[in-house]
N, C-alpha and C positions, 0 to 999 in steps of 0.2 A: 514175189509180198518179200520176199529177203532183203528190198530195198526197202520197204515201207516200214519193216522193223528196225532196221540200222536207223531210219530219219525218226520211227517216233522216241529210239534210245537217246538221240543226238539232241531230239528237241527237249527230251528231260534232262539230259545234261546242262543245256542252256538255261533251261527253269529253274533248275534246283543250285546249280553252280557246283554239283558233287557228279560221279558217274554213278549212272544207274545201277540198282544194289536191287540183290534179293536177300531180305533177309527171313533167317529159318527163327521159327517162334516155338519153345515146347509149352507141352500146357497138360494139365487134366481136363476134369468136368464135363467128359463123355465124348462122343463120335456125334456129329451133327453132316452128314454131305448134303444134305439142300437147304442151307442156312441163306445162301444168299446174300444181299448186301441191305437189305430194310434191316436197321435195326430197330425198328420200333415194331415189328411185325412177327419175330420170329417169340418163341414159347419156349420153355426151359433155358437151364445154365448152360448145356453145352450148343445149341442153336444162337443162342443168346450171345455168346461170347466170340463162336463162330461169326455171327454176323456183322460184327464188329469190328474183328479183323479183316475181313474177306472188304469192307468198307472203307479200311484202312489202307489193304492193296489197291486197289480202284480207284481210291482217292488221291492219295501222295503221289505227285510226282515224282516219277524216277525211283521209284520202291515196289519193290514186289514181295510179299509174306506167305512163304511159306510154312504152311502148320506141321506140324510132329504132334500131335493126339498120342498121349500115353493114359493106361488107367492107372487111377489116382491110387490104388494100392501099391504100383510097381516103381511109382515116378521117381522117387526121390533113390532108390537103387540104380534106378536108369540114369538119373540126373548126376548123380558120384561119377557111376564109370563114363559118361561123355567127357564129364572133367580129366579123370584121370586118364584118359586116353588122348585128352589134348582136344576133342570135336566137341565141346560145349554149341547147343542152341543160344545164336544171338542174342536172343530175348526168353527167358524162363518164367513161371510162374512159380510161385513161392509160399509160405506162408512164414509170417511172422517171428512164429518160434524157432525157426530154421535159421535166422538170418545169423545170431551169436556164431554160428557153426560153422555158416559159410565164411560169412565174412570175417569169420577171428585164423578161417585158415588161408585167407588172400585167394576166394574162389571169385567172388564176387565184388564189381567196381562203387567205390565210391563215388556218388553220380551228382555231388553236392553242387559242384562247380559246372556242372550240363544243365542243368534244370532251365534256367532261366532263358538260357541263348536257345535250349527248344520251345521257348513260350508255355514252360509248365510254372504257374504263380504258385509256389509251395504256402502264400500266404493263402490261399483259399483252402486248405487241406484242413480241416478239424483237427484241433491240437492233439487228440488221440492218434489221428493216420499218421500224423509227423513223428510223433512217437514210438509207433507202429514200424515205423523205417530206418531210425536213427540207431546208432549204433558207437558207442565211441567217439562222439562227436561226428559221424559223417551218417549221409543219407544212402540206406544202400540199395533204392528201388524207388519204386511209385507204386503209389499203394492202391489198392483196386479197390475193399470193401471192410467193411465189419461184417464177422459174422458168428453166428451163436447158436446155441441149442434152443430150441423154443417148445413149447407142448401144440401140436397140430391133433384137432380133439374134432371127432364126431358127435354132432351137435343131436341130431338121432337118436343114440344110443345115449348119452346124457340127458335128455329129456325121458327116453321112457327109463333110466332110473330115477328120478325126478333130480336130478342135478344140474338143473337151470334155472336162473331167479333173471328177472328184468333181460333176457334174450343173452345173459353170459353163462359160460360153463361156470360151474361151483368146483371150484380145485381147492385140493387138501390143504391145510394149514399144520399139517403134522405128522410124523412116520403113521401114527394109530388111525388119524383121520386118513390118509391115504390109503391104509389095509380097509377102511370100513367103507369108503366110497368105492373100491374094488369090489366089496361084495355086493354092495349093490345092485353096481351093475351085472355081474356077473347071476344073481340073482333075478334081475327084472331081465335080461335079454338071453342068458346062456353063454354071451360073449367076454372076452380076454377083455378087461382094464387098459391097462399096459402092455406095449410092444415099441420094441426096438431093438437094434442091432446087438444080442449081446453073445455072438456066437464068432464074429468076425471081426468087421473093423473096431475102433476103440470108442464108440459110440458109450458102453457101459463105463470104460475109464472117463471120459467127460462128465457122465450122469455119477457116477461118486463124485470126482474132484468137487462139482457140484456142491452136493450135499455135505462136504467138509468144510468145502468156503463156505458155507451156511452156516458152520460152528465157528468161522472164524481160524479156522487149520489148515494146513496146506500139506504137502507131500513130502517138500524140503524148505529148508531156510535159504535164506538171501546170502549165508555163510555157509551154505553146501552142506546143510546138515539132512540127511534123511528121516522123514518125520510119517512114516506111511504106519508103524505096529502103533497105532494110538487110538484110544477110544471113538473119537470122531472120525476115524476111518470104521469103526468098527460098527458104529453107531451106524454109516451112511451104506454098507454094506448091506445091514440087515435089515434098512427099510426097504431093500431089492428083492433080498430074498425071503423077505417071508412073503412078497406076494406071488413066488416061485413055488415056496412051502403049501401056501392053499390052494393052486392050480389058479390063478387070478391072472399071469404073465406066464410067457413062455419064454426060456431061458434060450431054446436052442434054434433062435431066430437068426437067421444073417439077416444082412442090411435089403435085400432085394425083397429076403420073403415076410422081415417085419412091415416093408411100405406095400407090399401087395397084400399083408392082410389088413389093414388100416384103410388103401382104397376097398380093398372086397367087402366092408363093412365087418371086420370081425374083430375087431378093437374100439375101444371108445379113446383111447390116446394113443400119438406115435408122437415118440422124443424122437424127434432131428433135428436138421439146423433152420436156416434162415434159406438156405440155398432152394427149397423145396417147395418154397410159397407159392409159387407162381404156377409150377406142373401142377401142384395138389388143385389148386383154383379150379385147371382147366379141366382137369380130370373130372371135378365135381359134378362142373356142367355136362358129363356126356351121362346120358338117358341110362346107358350100360355098367355105369362103374357102380360100388356097392355106397361109395361115400357119397354123399348128396349136401347135404348142410354142413358146411365147414368152415371151421372156425381157428384161428389162432391165439394162444396167448402166451403169455409171459414164464418161464420157469416159474413155479410156484415155489414159494420158500418155507419148506417142511423144517425147519430149528430157527435160530433165530436172528439171521440176516439175509435180505436178497443176495441172491448169486449163481449164475449161469454160466457156463463153459464158455469162451469166446476166443476168436482170431483173427485174424485177419490174412486177406490174400492181396499179391502185391506182385511188382513185375521187377525182374533183375536182368541186369548183365554182365557177363563174366568179365575179372578185370584187365581178360588180354584183349579187350576190344577197342582198336581205335581207330582212325581214320575215317573215311567216307561211310564206311561198314556201322563205326558209332556212331555218326550223325543219323544213317538212314535209320536205325534203330531208336532215336532218343525220338525221332519222328512219330513212329509206331506208339513208344508210348505216350506220346502227347497226345495223339489220336487220341486212343483208351482215355485218358483220363478224362479229354473234352467230351467224353462220352459215357460218362459215368452214372448219369439218369436213366442211360441204357442200360445198365448193368443192373442197375438196382432195381429195375422191374422185377428179377429174380425172386426176389425176398430180401438181399443181402442190404445191408445198412449202406449208404452212402457215404462218401469222404469226405467230400467236397461242402464245404461252406454253403457255397451256393445253391448244390442240388438242395441238400438236405431243409434250407429257409426254403424251396419254392416251395409253389400249389401243386404243380405238378407232381411231385413228390410226396407230398399229403394225400393224393387224391388215389396211389396208387393202391389197390385191392388190400386189405386187412392191415394196412399198413397204422392205426389207431389202436387196432387190436394187440398189439405187441412194442408200442413204443415208449415204454418200460423197460424193455430190454437192455439198453445203451447203458443204462444208469445200473445192474445189477452185473454188469458185465466182467469177467474176472480170467486170471489166467496164473499161469506158475512162475515165479521168479524163471527171468533168462537164464539157460543152461545152454553149451555147446551140444551135451548130451542127453537132449529133450526126446528125442526121436528116440536111441534105444530107451530109456527110461518108461515111455511109454508101450513100447515094445512090453518090457518088465509087466508091468502092468494092467497090460491086456493078457498076456498070460496068467497070470496068478489070479486075475479078477473069475477070468472062464476057469478055471481048475475048482473054483467055490461052486458056480452057479452049473458047471455042467462035469463034472468029477464026482463033487462033494469031499472034494480038501476042507479041512477046515477054516474056519477064517483067520484065526490063530496063526496058523501052520502058513498060510498062503500072505498072511501083514508080513510076519516075521523075515520071512524067504524075501517077500519083496522091495524089504527095508533093507536087508544086508547086499542083494545084487544092485540097487540104486544107491547106496554110500558106496559099494567099490566103483562103478560108475560118475561118480560124483569124485572119489578121489583121483581119479585117473589125470 
């Protein structure tokens, strides 16, 4: 057996021109131990991405990929610790909004000079995808997707409340209409209108950001001035707190609980991202699941301008990676890029123009229902402090709806802290 292994390694070396390499890959998206290598059959984020990684490990000559899955909530703390200790993964996932921080520190590599040799055609990336991985004239990763907040809709509840027309949900167009629709659902079904993770991860932050952007406002300016304690922010927060105060939404739900409430048929709408479309579609097909008729909608416009929170996942490599190990890592990135249509099955929006324009992409479940999301995707200005800023906002917003802190005090405290972060 040992001779066979040595022979296989030598064959791989001859075939690839480099020594056999084991590449470590750090990711979140959840755990999936039985993903296999069939990139067309897996379901849900964790299993789809793992099937792509497993296929890369099986199909790229001379390269073995060792996956290091990490919990989403702890990912950046762990990845920063690995860089500080000099042991970062050879490849790791990250969000677009983290590029200024990691690239600004020199932690991740500018790979603009390595892409063509690896077989990655940046000309096939949608312009927004190229922009997402670009910083100060360099390209700091391979884009994986665009993802955004959507409204996931239980059509049975909406029909019972008289909020369906021509087979589509009737969504609110103002904060007042949001409250009226929510009351209709409560009166007709006894269920909550809106569920979301208001008590754990920053889903609530993203929701408030969207409603601020809909008023053509933001939480800080391009020149680094915090603008959180504003009329737009108060309007956005009030649109949510009016639901809590009327008993039409539950601010104490975390991510898992809000998702389960929706799947159990206990909420008309769940605010969550593109990443769950494939999973909810599969769940709705199960007889034992409370959600039966599932629809996916663009985030509704409650103020003047359409907007929803959006970001991009991307793959980066450490700036210290070199030689055959870097070559192997780039081959893995090229493989993942080639399988962009498979990752898009999750519900995420693809980054390659050839995929976006394909019939296979257009025929993915529910895709036409949120086709308008890309046009209303928004974000904050780039900042090296984005992670810390998001944490401040999450804490202060949760203080409003979980502990009764006044809106004025919370927004004033958030603005002061965020300004301090921006001034560093």
